[in-house]
C-alpha positions in Angstrom: -4.3 5.5 -7.9 -8.1 5.4 -8.2 -9.0 1.2 -7.0 -12.1 2.0 -8.7 -11.2 3.4 -12.3 -8.3 1.3 -12.2 -5.9 4.0 -13.0 -2.9 5.4 -11.7 -1.5 9.0 -11.8 1.1 8.3 -14.5 -2.0 6.5 -16.4 -4.1 9.4 -16.0 -2.1 11.9 -17.7 0.0 10.0 -20.3 -3.6 9.0 -21.7 -5.2 12.5 -22.1 -1.4 13.9 -23.6 0.3 15.5 -20.4 3.9 15.1 -20.7 5.1 17.5 -18.2 4.0 18.4 -14.8 5.0 21.4 -12.2 5.9 18.7 -9.7 5.6 21.3 -6.8 2.0 22.3 -7.9 1.2 18.7 -8.5 1.9 17.7 -5.2 0.0 20.9 -3.9 -3.1 19.6 -4.6 -2.7 15.6 -4.0 -4.1 14.4 -1.0 -1.6 13.2 2.1 -1.2 9.1 1.9 -2.9 8.1 5.0 -1.1 5.9 7.8 -0.8 2.4 7.5 -0.8 0.3 10.3 0.8 -3.0 11.1 1.2 -5.4 14.4 4.6 -5.8 15.4 6.2 -9.1 15.6 8.9 -8.3 17.9 9.4 -7.6 21.4 11.1 -4.8 22.7 12.0 -6.4 25.3 14.2 -8.4 23.2 15.4 -6.1 21.0 14.6 -3.0 22.2 16.6 -1.2 18.6 14.5 -3.7 16.4 11.2 -4.0 15.4 9.5 -6.6 13.3 6.5 -6.7 11.3 4.3 -9.1 9.4 3.1 -8.1 6.3 2.3 -9.4 2.7 2.1 -8.4 -0.9 -1.1 -6.4 -2.0 -2.2 -7.5 -5.3 -4.8 -7.8 -7.7 -5.4 -8.2 -11.4 -5.0 -5.3 -13.3 -9.0 -4.0 -14.8 -8.9 -2.9 -18.5 -9.2 1.0 -18.8 -11.2 0.3 -21.9 -14.1 1.2 -19.8 -13.5 4.0 -18.2 -11.9 5.4 -21.7 -14.9 5.2 -23.1 -16.4 7.3 -20.5 -14.0 9.9 -20.1 -14.1 10.2 -24.7 -17.5 10.2 -24.4 -17.0 13.6 -22.3 -14.5 15.2 -24.4 -11.8 14.4 -22.2 -9.9 11.7 -24.0 -9.7 11.5 -28.1 -9.5 8.3 -28.7 -8.3 5.1 -26.8 -5.1 5.0 -29.3 -3.3 7.0 -26.9 -4.0 4.4 -23.9 -0.8 3.8 -21.6 0.4 0.1 -21.8 0.2 -1.6 -18.0 1.0 -5.1 -16.6 -1.9 -7.9 -15.5 -1.0 -6.8 -12.2 -1.5 -3.9 -9.8 0.0 -3.5 -5.7 -0.8 -2.0 -2.7 1.1 1.3 -2.1 2.4 0.4 1.2 2.8 -3.2 1.0 4.7 -3.4 -2.8 7.1 -0.7 -0.7 7.9 -3.1 2.3 7.7 -6.5 0.4 9.9 -5.8 -2.7 12.0 -2.4 -2.5 12.9 -2.3 1.1 15.8 -4.1 1.6 17.2 -5.9 4.8 19.0 -3.8 7.2 17.3 -0.6 6.0 15.8 2.2 8.6 12.5 3.9 8.3 10.6 5.9 10.3 7.6 4.3 12.3 5.6 4.7 15.2 4.5 2.6 17.8 1.3 2.8 20.1 1.2 0.6 23.4 -0.9 -2.4 23.4 -3.4 -3.5 26.2 -2.5 -7.0 25.3 -0.9 -8.9 28.2 -0.4 -12.4 29.3 -1.5 -13.5 32.2 1.0 -12.9 35.3 1.5 -16.7 36.1 2.0 -19.5 34.0 -0.9 -21.3 32.7 -2.2 -22.7 29.9 -3.9 -19.7 27.3 -5.7 -20.5 24.0 -5.0 -17.9 21.1 -6.4 -17.5 18.0 -5.5 -15.4 15.4 -6.6 -14.3 11.6 -4.5 -12.4 8.8 -2.3 -9.8 10.7 -3.1 -11.3 14.5 -0.5 -14.1 13.7 2.3 -11.1 14.4 2.5 -11.5 18.3 3.0 -15.4 17.4 6.3 -14.3 15.6 7.4 -12.7 18.0 
C-alpha cells in the first residue's frame, strides 16, 4: 500500500486490468513487512506466560483515486477511470487493524521481547511518571 498515492496493491492491479497474478512471483518482488514495535503492558513477574500490549486502531480517510488515475492515464498505464475499483471511506494500519479487529482473545502470536533499561527505585519513595501515546502501557501492567 502506498499511502502517498492512496492505492492498495489490489486496487492498482484491478485498475490496470490484471485479473490473475502468480502469487509466488509476486511475493518474490514484494518488500518484506518491517517489524512493528509495541510497548509491553503486562508484567513478566506476575504472568510469565502472558504478554499484553496497548494498541489503538490506526485509521484515516481514504483519499480519492481520481488524481492518481489521471496521472496513470496521462502516462498510458491506465486506459480510463472507468475501471477504478470501489473503495470504502476508511484506510487502516496494516498491523493495528490485525491486532484490533482480526486477532481474537486467546489467540497465540509469535513475538519477541527486548530487555528494558527502565527500573523503579529500589526503595519505596514517591515518583512522578508521565506518558503520552504508547507510553501509557506500563501504567496498565
